[in-house]
N, C-alpha and C positions, 0 to 999 in steps of 0.2 A: 471557346478552346475549353474542354474539360480537364478535371483535374489528375495529376498523376498520383501510384497509390503502390505500396509496398504491403504484400500481403503476409502475413505472419501466422503460422497455421500450428494449433497444437496436435500433434496427430495421435496423441494416448487418447482422444473425445472419438468415441465409436462412431458418432455421426460425421466427423470432420472432412473426409474424401467428400461426400455428398455434398455437403455445405461447402466446402472449397470451391466444388463445380460451379455451385451458385453463385456465388459472392464473386469469383472469377470472371463469369459472365455479365455481371451487374457492371464490375469495374471496366471492362471492355468496351461494353455498351455504350458510357455515357463520357467515358475517361482513357487514361491509359495505365495500364500494367506495367510495373517498370522491373517488376521481378517477384518471386515467391523464396519463403524460407521458413525453416522450422524454428518454431517458437522455443527455442532450446535454453537451457538453463549457462548462462556465462556471458560473458561482455562482450565477446565478440560480434562485430554487426557485418551483416552482409555487404559485399563490395557493390558500390553505387557511384559512377560517374558524378549523378546532380541528384542532393537531396530530393525524394518525394515531395508532395503535396500533401499526403498523410501516409499516415502507419496503420494499416487496417488489421486488427488483431483477431483472430479466429479460436474462441476458447470459452473462457469464463473470466473469474474476476482473477484468479492469481496468473492466468497467463496474459493480462493487461497488464497488471503489477509488474510482473518479469521483465516483459518487453518495454514497459517505462524506465525501469532502471537499467535495462540493456541500452538503450538509447537516450541516457539522461542528457547526455550534451547537446542533443540534437533538438533544435526549435520546433521542427514537424510535430503537430497534435497526433495524437492517438484516437483512433476509432473504436472500441471494443464492442465487436458482435459476440453475442454469449451464446455459450454450447453448453453452458454449466449449469447449475442447480439455483443457484440466487440471481446471477447480474445483476449485483447493486452497484456496481463501478461501471461493467460494461453495459452499456444502456440501452444497446441496439440487439433485436433478435432477428432472424431471416425475415419475417414479416414486416418489421419495421423499416429494416433495410430495404427492403424491395420498395418499401411505401415512398424513403426518401432518397431513392439512389439517384434520380436525376439530380436533384440540389446537389448531393453527397459529393458526387462523383463528376458532374455536368460542370460545376462553377458556380452553381447558386450560393448563396449568400449563406454560412453556417455559424453555429455557434460554440462558443468553446469556453472552459473555465481552466483557471489558472488552480493547480494543485500545489499547496505547502509541501515542501519536500524537506526533511532534514538531513543537513550534513552532518554525520556524526566521527567520531576519533577517539581512538584508545590510547592513552600515555601511559608507559610504565617506566619508571626510572628514569622520567624526563622527556624520554623519546616516544615518538608518535611512532606506536608498533601496527595501527590496524586504522583504515579510513574505510567510509561507506556511507550509504545514503538509506533514509528510509521514508517510503511515500505514506505508507501506513502507521509504521509503531516500529520503535524498537523495544527490546524487551530485555530485562536482565533477568536470567530465572535460575534456582539456587543451584538446580541440577545434583547428580550424584555425590555424594550418598544421603543428600535429602535433606539434611539440618539446614537450619535456620541461618540464613545469612544476615550481616550488618553493610547497611549501604548510609553514607553520608550525602545529603543534597545539598547543594549551593546553587542561587541563582541569581544571575547577574552581580557575582561577586558577593553576596549578602549569603552568611552562610544561614542555611536550614536545620532541619530535624535529623537525626538519625534514625534510620528504619531497618529494623528487624521485622523479618518475616522470609517467606518465599520469593521475595523479587520486586520488580519495579517495571513500569510501564510508562514509557514517554510517548504519546501518539498525537497525530496529526489531526484535524477536523475530517479529513477521508477515512482515517483508519479507527475514527472514534465507534465507530459501529462493528468494531471487530473485535480485536481480543480486549481492549479498552471497557467495552460496554459488558462484557462477560465477565470481567474482574469488580464490576460496580461502578464504571466511571461513568460520566455524563456522555450525551450525543452532542456533538457539535454542528451546528449547520456548516455547510462545507464552505461558506464563502468568508465565516469569520477567522480574522488573523490571529490565531493563538493555537497554543498546545497544551495536551491535558497531562498531568503527573497521576497516576495511579498506582498505588502498592497493591501487592501481591498478597493478600492472607497475612496483613500486618499485624505484629502481635501487640496490640493497642487498640485500644477503644476509642480513641480519639483522632487517629490520623486517616485523613479522609482525600480522596483527590481533590485536585486542585487545578485551575486554567490560569495559565500565564499568557502572556505576552506571547504573539509569535517572532519578537524580536530578539525575546529573551534570549541567555545564553545560560543554559542547564549544564551543572557539572554533576557529576556521580562517583564519589569516590567509594573503594570496594575495602571495607574495613576488615569485613571476614567474609572468604569463600570456602565452596566444597570443593574438594581435591579428590579425584579418582584415577585410577590406574589410565581407563581411555576416557573422561569425560571428568565433569565438575560443572562448578558456575560458568553459565553461558551469555555471552551478549547474541541475541538473535535480531536480522535486521528482515520486518517484513515477513517473517516464518520461512526464508528463501536461504540466508547468509549468516552463519555461524561462526564465532571466535570466543575461544576460553578467555577468561576473566581470572586473573589471580589477585590474590591479597597485595594490596597496594595502589590498583591498577586507578586509573581515572578515566571515566567514559564523559566525553564532552558532547554536547548536542547543541546545534545552532540551525536557524533556519538558511537553507541553500538560497542563494541570491535570486536565479532563476527557477520559476516554478516548471512543474510539466504540465501539459495542456492535454485536457480531455473534450473530443468532440460530445457536446451534449445532443441529447433527443428530444425535440421538442414537444412529443408526444408525453414526454414523462415528467413528473412532478415529485420534487424530492420528497415532501411530506405524504404524499399517496404511496411512493415506494417504501419508505420507514412502517404505512400501515399495512400494503399489502403484502411485502416481503419481510420484514422484520416483525410483524406481528403486534407495532407498536401499541399498547394501551389494551390489549385484546381481553374480553372478558375469559374467567376459565370456564371450561365448555365440561358439560356432563354427558357423560357415556353411559348408556344402558349396558345393564352389563347382561352378554351374552351366553 
C-alpha cells in the first residue's frame, strides 16, 4: 500500500504548474494524493480528516522552511522538491524525485533527519508579548535609524558579555549555512546538537561567534534599541516573521522538545553539497579581461 501525500505548491515559481503536474502524477501512480494547497504565508493548515504520511513542498528552501513552520505541530515529515536556485534544504529536484518516486510514495523505506527547532519568546515588563519558532535562525537587527544597539547575553542563567553593534544571530545547525555564515559564523554539521551565537558587526576586536549546547537556554536583553516612526530594532525568525523590540525587552531562546523531520535524498551528501552549492573552500578564479 502506498503512502498518502499532501502537495504544497509555491505558485510564484514560473515552472510550478508544469512541475506540479509531474509530481501529482508520481504521487498518484505510486501512492495517494490526499490534497493540494498553496504554500502560503500564515499558520492556517489545509483541512484534512487524517494526517498524510508525507508533506511534499514544491518550491525551494524558503518554501520548505515556511511549510515546516506552518506544520510545526505535525509529526509528518516534509519532502522538499527544489524549483529554486540553491536547493540546500530541499534535497530533491524533479529528476531525483522521479528516480526515487516508487520508494518514496509506494511505501518503501525512507530516511529522515530531525532538525533542531528554536522556541523563542519576547518578554516585556515581565509578560510574554510574542512567541514564535525558528528553524534556521533568529536575528536581532538594529533597524532604523541604524545606530548601534546594545544587547546583553545570558546562557543558562550565567551572565555573558554585553554586545554593541548591528545585532545578533542565534542559529541552528540547519541555519548555520544561511545568515550565520554570511556574518562570519561557523558551519555546523546538521546532526550536531548545538546552537551558534554570532554577533553582527560587533564593536569589538575580540567578540567571536560561540557554539553552545543545543539544550542551553539563551537570553538576550535589549539594553538599547533603535526606534523610528515605522520601524526600528526588530527580531526576525527565519527571515519570515518579524516583531519590534523595545529597550528593556528580553528574548528567550531554547530548543523545542520536538524537532521537525525532513526526508533525505540518498543520492545527496552533505559535504558534497557544501562544495557544490556553497562553493566551500573554492579557490579564487582568474577571469581574463575581455
